[in-house]
Each structure stands twice: as structure tokens, then as C-alpha cells.
N, C-alpha and C positions, 0 to 999 in steps of 0.2 A: 506500267498497270498495276503496281502495289497500290499507289495513291487513290487508284479509281475504287479499289477494293474496298479501300477504309474509307471512302468518300460514301462509298455506297452504304456501306453497313452500319456509322454514323446518321445518315437519314435515315435508313431503314427502322432503326432504333428509335430515334427522336422523334420520329413522329408516328411513333406506336403509342397506343392506350395505355401500356403497362408503362412505359418513361413517365409519361404526364402523372401516371399513378405514384412512380417510383419518387418521382421530382417532389411531389408535393406533399409526398407522405416524409422524405428526410428533411424537407426544409420545416416542417411541425416539429418532429422530433429533435431535431439536433437544435434548432433555438430554444425551443423548449428546456431541453438538458442543460444547456448553457446557462439559459435564463434563473435554472432552477438552482445549477453551481453558483451563480454569481450570488443568490439570496443567500444561500448555506452559509458561503465565506464568510460574508457580510454580516451574519449574527453570529457565526463561528469567534470575528476579529472582534465585535463589540462586547461577548462572553469573557474572551480573552483578556481586552484591555480592563473590563471590568473586575476579573478576579486578581489582576495586580492589583488595583488600586485598594480591593476590601484585602488582600493578602499586607498590604503596605500599613492599612490601619491596624489590621489585629497586631501586629508585631509592633506597630507604636503604642498601642494600647494593653501591651503585656507590662503586669504590674510588676515584674520580678523577674530575674535571670531563670529563676525555676521555673515559671510558669511558663516562659517560651520556650525553656528544653522542652514540658512536655508538650505545648500547643503544637511547636514547630513551623516550620516556613512552607509554604504552598506552593509549587511551581508546576505552573500551567503549560502546556504545550503550544507554543504560536502556530496558528492555520498557514497552511500551507496555499499561496495564492495560484495553483496548477491545481487543487482539490476542484477549481472551479469548470476544470476539463474531466479529472481523472479524481473520482473521490476516493478509490482504495478503500482499505481498511481503517481510516480515520474515524468513522461514524459507529463502527464497531467497536475499535478496542478505547481505554481509560484516555483523559485528556487532559490528569490534574494528578500529583502525588503530592504526600505530606510529609517532609523530611521532617524528623525527631530523634531524640536519643535513644527510644526505647525501640521500635519496629522498624523492620526492613523494608525499605519505600515501596510501594508498588501504584501504577495508575489505574484511575478508578474513574468514575464519570463520562462513561459513555454517553453519544447522542442517545442509544437505545432508551437508558436508562428514564431519559424525562422524556420521552417522546418513541413509546414503544410500537406506535402505530407503524413507523420507518422502518422495522424489522417485518415487520409484515408483507411490504412493497417492495422492499430494496433500494438501491440508490438510482436513479436516474439521471446518467452522466452521460458526456460525448463518447467515452469507451464503449458502454452499455449496446448504446443505440450501433456504433460499429460493428461491435460483436455479434450480436444478436441480428439486427434489421439489415445491415448493409451486406451480412455473409450469405442469408437468406436470399436479396436480390441479386448477388453474384450468382447465385443457383438459377433463379429465376430465370436470369439473360442467356445463361448458358448451357443449360438443360437441353433443348434440342437445335442446339446451333447446327452441328452436324446432322444430326441424326432426323432432325425436324425438316431441314432441306430434302433429305434423302427423301422422306416420305412424302413430302410435296412434289418432288419431282424436280426442281430448280437445282438438285446439285448437281443430278447426271445432265441436265442442259449445261449448265457453266463448264463443266470440263469438256463436253463436248466441243468447245470451241476452243481446245486446247490450251485451255488455262492450266499451266503448272500447276501441282497440287500445294507444293511445298507456298508458293506466294498465297494462295487462296487461303489456307489456314494461315499464314502470317497477317492479312489482310482481315480476315474474321478477328482474330484474336486481337489485335491494333484495335481496330474500330469501336469491336463491342467494349473492350478497356475502358478507351477514351469515352465512350459512352455513359457507362457507368459512373465515371468519375467525376461529370456533371452535377450529377445530384450530391455527391458531398464536397466539392471544393466551393460552388459556390454560395451553398448556405453556412459554410465553414468560414468563409472569408468575411460574410455578414455577420456573423456570430465573433468572431474576433475582432472585430470593428465597434460593435455592441460592447464587448468585453472593456476596449479602451477607454469608451464613454463616460465608467464609473470613477468619480474621481476617488474614492479609498482602495481601488485595486492599479497598484504601480506592478509592473511590469518589467523585469531589470532585462538586459540584452541576453544574458544568461537564462532567462527566462523565455524569452524568444527564442533559442536556441533551441532548448527544451520543446518548446511547441512543435520548431520544426522536425525535430527528431521522433516524436510522437505522430506527426502525421507520416511521416516516411515509414512507421510501423505500422498504422493504417492500410498506407499503400501496399503493404507485403503481405497484409493479411487478406483483405479483400484480393489480391490478385490470387493469393493460395486456393482461394474459393472459386475463383474465374479458371484459374485453369486447371484446377479439378473437375468442373462445370464440362469445358471442353473435350477433358481425357477420357469421362465418362460418356459423353454424348459420341464420341467418334467409337467406342468400345461395346456399342448397348446396339440393338435393333429396332427400337421404337420408343416414342418419347417418354411415353408412359413408365418404361423399365428405368429408363437413364434418370427420371425425377424421382420413382422409390427409391433407385439405389442412392443417389447423390442426399436425397432428403435422410435414408439410414445412416449414411457418412457422418451429417452435419449433427446429428443428433448423439453420434458416439464422440465426435471430437469436443461438441459443447457442453453437452452434461456427462456422459458416462466414464469418459476417461478420468477427467480430473477427480472425479468423486470416489472412483475404484482405487486412483493411484493413491488417495488419504487414506483409503479404507486399508491398502495392502501396506502403507507405511507405519500403521498404526498397529498393526498385527506383526511387522516383524521386528519395529523398535517401539514395544509399548513403553511408557512413561508416565510415571504416578499424576496425580490428581496434583493441581492446585493446593486443594485443602490439606491432603497431605506434608506438601510442602511446609505450608502456614504453620502446620502441628507439630513438625519438628522444630521449627523456630521458637512457637510459643513454650514448650516444653523447657526447651533450653533455657529462655527468658525467665521461664518462673523459676529452674533451678539458680540462676544467679540470683535472682531475688530474695531466694529461702537461704543463701550463703552468708547476704549481709546481714543479720543478727550475729551469727557468731563471729566474722571477723570483727563486727567494732565488740563484741564481748572481748574476744583474744585482746585485744588491742586496750581497750580498759584494764584488764589485768595487768599488761605489763609496762603502763604508764600509768603513776599516780600523780595526782595534781596536786603538785608541791607549792607552785607557782604560778598562780591562777593564769597569768597572762601570757607565760608562756607554754603554759600548758593547754590552753586554747587556743595558740596559733598551730602547734605541734599537731593539734586536733584537726583544725582546719585544713593544715596539709596532707593529715593522712586522707582525710574524706577527698579531697582531690585526688589523691594518686589513686585512692579504689575508685574513686566514680571513673577517672581516664580507663584505670584498668579492665573495670569490669564492660567498660564501653567498648574496649577494645577488644574483648573477648566476645561480647555478643555480636559485632558487626564481624569478627572471624570466622564464626561459626555460621553465620547468616551466609557470608561469601563461598564457604563451602559446601553448604548445601545447596547453594543456590547455584553455583557451578556445579555442582553433580546433575543438576535436573537442568541445567541450560544443554552441558552436554550431550544428554539424553534427547533433548528436543531438537538441537539443532541435526542430529543422526536422522533421526522421523524427518525434519523437516525439507533436510537435502533428499533425503531418498522419496518423499512426495513430488519436491520441486522435480527431479529430475525425470520421474517417471510419466509425470503428469505435460511435460514440456513434450511427449509423444504429439499432444494435441495442439495443434495452431493459436487455438483458444487461450490454453493456458499460457504459451510462449506469449499472446500479446499482453495478457495481465501482466504477468510479473514485469516486462518490459516497461508497459507506460506507467504503471505504479511505481517503478524505480525511477522515471525520467521525470515524472510528477513529484517525487519525494512523499507518496502517500504509502508509500507500502511496508513490507512488513520492515525491510533494513532499517529504514526511519524509526519506526517505531521503538527497534532494539536500540539503535543508536540514542537516542531521546534517554530512554530506559536506561541504557547503562549511566550517560551523563549524570543521572539523577544519583545511580546507586557509586558512582568514583564523588558526587558529591557528600554526599551523606556522613562518612567520617571527618571529612576536612569541616561540615558546620557542626558537629558532637564533639568535637575537638576545641572548637572554637568556645561554645555556647559552654561545655563544664568548665572550660578555665576562668569563664568571664562568671560564672553560677558559684564556683570557689572560691572564688576572689571577693565576692560582695559577700559571702555567708559569715552571717552578722549572730556570733555564738550566744552574746549577751541579751539576743532577744530584740527586740525592735522592728521599725519597718526598715526593709531591704529597700534597696535605689533601684528606678526602673532603668532599663536596659538600654543600654546606648548601640544602636544598630550600626552607627556610621561607619565603622569598622569590619561589619560584620561580611564573611567570606562570600561573593558573589557567584549563584551559579550562572556558568556557560554552556551552551550549546549550539553544536558548527553543525549544519546541514550539510548532506553530502555534496560535494562538489561536482560541477559538471564534467569532470575529468573521470573521478569514481564512479559516475550514473551510466556511463560512456562505457568503460570498463564493464561493469557490471552486465550491460545489455548488448555486449558483443555477442554473447551465445544465441541470444533472442532473436538478433538480427540474422544472424546466420543460417540460425534452423529456419524460417521463413524463406530466405533465399533458396535453400537448398530446397526445399518442397514445390518454390514455384518452378523450380529449374527441372525439378523431378516430373514434376505432374504436366510440364507444357512439354518436356522431352516425350511422354506417354503420348501426349495427344500428338505431336508432331508425326513419330513415331506411325501412329495409330491410321493417322488419317492419310501415310502414304501407300498404306495396305487397304484402306478403307475400301469394300466391296460399294460402290454407289447402287448398284440393281436392284 
């Protein structure tokens, strides 16, 4: 009997005009989003390779170590292949940082800097389609699932044949959900096939596992709104009221809660602006630079040039030690200022994240971006790797600069970058990503259980008259 109910529900749904509209809409949007993501990834990959070649040419073309220390090395963030599915925050944040002896590195070069029009319309990716379109379609499929049949009189007729209520609600839930999956699964399979046809897009086994987990997260997200629709439909007296209540909840989940969480966390844990932090670093840098003439004068008073060669070697050693000392002070001060700022920012971010997770939309975004390695954690991981690399680079370039310093005048040797320390960046492993997203999967699953239990119990007591 349950199989017959499921079959009837599926056939009634897939033969309806709303299913045809849903299938066509999802097919167009899913294929378009993946195609857009592929083009964006290929463009970012081309820019990344070009920036690597340009940076290498600039390093090899530096006239001396002093110029190299000031010019620094430009480090670009490699694009993530799963940005074809979940764009995340990659377009909004910087993708390149300059590491030199003077300034604390920070990421610049947002995609919105070069093409501001993308900031107007936002990113169209697969997660956006699921977040907005499929959640609305889940509501469209279920807002009249119970109350609509009551208004048409079919629900009373079905139950008059001694059909158990629990079987009817289970059959309607399973059949309706299977019908809703078809507009997602079929275009998604086509999109993944299209993804594998591009030669410059290579997906590893770990990437496929990540895609699978993202797809599970999509299913849970759709299930939340599907079961919510069943619950509201079994608690209201008319289809119009059910639709209005569901739209109000949808707007609250999708737009109000995430933004309200950010505003509340900003009020509870205010943080200084980036410009204030930069001003502190620049003020200390100027203070250090201002102390150099005094240190030179004091050294010259204490050391008389009796033996010219010995004096020059001693002076060169003094300059090398001074450079390393001042650079170390700058790095320590910048690290202290940055740590204080990041500690405040982490508190604000953690509160905003936890508050916004009341909404399944926020949970979906956090989980998908983590699995796609296009979220906040990956951004911070890359930035921290650059900050870790800076003292290594400055120590190396300062030592080479002072050893090549020619106090007698004349041309200084060109830099030899063959032994220059290499920046290393390791993306988050699959195990780390799964551990981070367990809370997102758990919240989604609990919401599905809560709403379906509410729908099940409500239908058992539902007045069909």
C-alpha cells in the first residue's frame, strides 16, 4: 500500500505543469552556474600562472639584493577547482600578497577590484541555485500537500477507505521528495560530466568525495524546506495561509537571520578597522626608521676608522646585525598588533557564525564553502602561511643584502635566488574539512527530523473535514 501511495504521488507530480517548469528552470540554472564556474576557474588559473611567471621575471631582473628586499616577492593564491561549484568568498577577498622587509603582508587583488560589476550582481554558482531556487521550489511542492487535498476533498475521500494516516503521510513525503530530487539530480549529473570534459580541470579522488559530501548537504538543505512545508501544510486551514507562512519563514531563514547575526556580533564584539591596524603598524615602522640615524651616529663615535679594511668589515657587520634587529622588531610588533586584532575578530566571527547557524541557509553556506575550500578558513590558512613565510624571507634577504654590500662603492652583484626560501601552502585536508562540517550536517539532520516529526504528529491529529 505504501508503494502505491508513493507511485501515485510521483506520477501526479511529474505529470503536473509545475514539475515541467521546475525541471526546465533547474536544468538551465544548474548548467549555467557550472558553466560560469568553469569559465571563472579557467580565468583565475590563467591569471595565477601568469602572475607566477611575472613574479619570477621580476625576481630575476632585480639589480641587487637591496632592490629585491624592497621589491619583495609576490605570492598568489592558487585557485580551487571546486570553485566551479561553490564560489565562496574567493572573488570578494584578495588573491595576492607582497612579502618584503618593510610591511606586513596582506592579501589584495580582489576580483571585484578589476571587474566591479560582479559585485553588483553577485556570483551565480550551484550553491546559490540550491540555496535560493530549490528551497523555494520545495515550498512550492509542499505548501498544499495536506491542506490542499483537504480543500479539494481528496484527503477525506482517501481516509474514508480505511487508509492508515501514518502510511499516507509517509507515502506523500517519500513520493514528493523523490519528485523534487529529479530536477536536481539529472541536471547535476550532466553538469558533472561537462566538468570532466575540460582538459585543464582535473578532479582528484578527494575532490570527488568532497563533491559527494556537498551533494549530501544539498539534499539535507532541500529536505529541511520540504519537511517544513509538510509541517506548515498540516498545521494550517487553507493553502493561501500555508504559502504566506512558508514564505515568511523562508525570508527569515535566507535573509534576515544571517544579516542579523552579523549585526548583533558586531555590536557585542566591536573590532578596530583595518585602517586603524595599518596605522599602528606604519607608526611603529616610522619610529624604527627614525632611530637608524641615531644608532649609526653612536656607532661611528665609538669606532674610529684606524684600519680601513677592518673598519669597513666591522661596519658591514654592524649594518647586518642592525638590519636583522630592526626587521625582527618590526615583525614582532606587527605580529603583536595582528594577533590582538585577529583575537577580537575571531570572537566576533565565531559569535556571528554560531548565531547565524539557526538558519539552515547559513549552515549550508558554511558547510559547502568548507568542503569546497573556498571559505573563510581556507582564506585565513593561506594568509597565515604568508605571515609565517615573511620572517623566513626577510632573514634570508637581509643576510644576502649585507654580505653583498660594497662599502667601497661600485656595482653590487645581482641576486642569486636559487637558494631563496620557497613559500609553502597546504590546503585543508578532507579529514579536517569533514570534522569542521560535522556541526553543519548535524544541524541540518536535526531540523529535518524536527520538522518531519512535527508534520507526522500533526497529520495524525489533522481534522480532514
